Phi, psi and omega in degrees: 000132182284136180287136180292146175258359182236145174240121180295136179250306183190166169242148177206166181254133172279157179282157172292137180244115179262136178076029180288136174220123179306318182298324180273333182281310184272080181248125183266146175130192185282345181280146174270134179290174186291351176264003177084020182247137182239138180240136176271316182203156172239132177292159182303316183291317178300316179299313183293317186275321189251329185264307183303317180294343185254007176297130179085358179292146182290152178295149182216174177257131177260118180292152175301149179225146173274123184248139175253137178246132176231161169253137176280114189264346177208157180304134183202150169288163182291323183304311177294327177298310182298317179297318180294328177290333180127001178079199190311321182299345183259358180289146179269158169274168178297326177294321178291325174298317178300315179297322178297312181295323180291330183260001182298138182302166178316136185258123175231139181069209182260136176230133177240129179242138173237121189225127172285127183229136180282134177294130184299322184266353178217087186297353177271356182250130178243138179244153171271111179261126183250123180240130174232143184254128175190156181053036176063026176202166182268147166242135187228135176216157178243141179234146180295155179306324184265020178313125189286344182269143178281150175275133179289154176299148175131319183296153169280133180248126182245144175213162176278147173298157188280037173287162179300144182287128175279127178293141178246000000 
């Protein structure tokens, strides 16, 4: 039997987000967005895959989602992490990632999040989105599913409960 790379921490519900717009939520700089979230930087891949395709998209409502939190307990590639979480049904949408970041508890020290997120323009593609907290704001980047480097133990890993995916 293969040893688990994840330790379950808790499940929780994100709040319903009315009037969500990727363009208005993911704002870089010293200003805090209207949801109380501040970003220092977006990686080139995150910007290209998740932000640029959604510029000008109409505001929408993000339904509440049940989120599972795990700790990554040993070094692992993303593919085994994703398989252990349950595969595609547990990936978040970009709107659900926004709700997760907006509802994340008070941040102290360094926090690293690893989240499987569905590409907005290609729902068959899932990316590993890495968010780290420092200097009172988030830095966000996306890595391909087949990223060749292993993730070190330590990050909090979030996934959606395996309920049916709400179309956004």
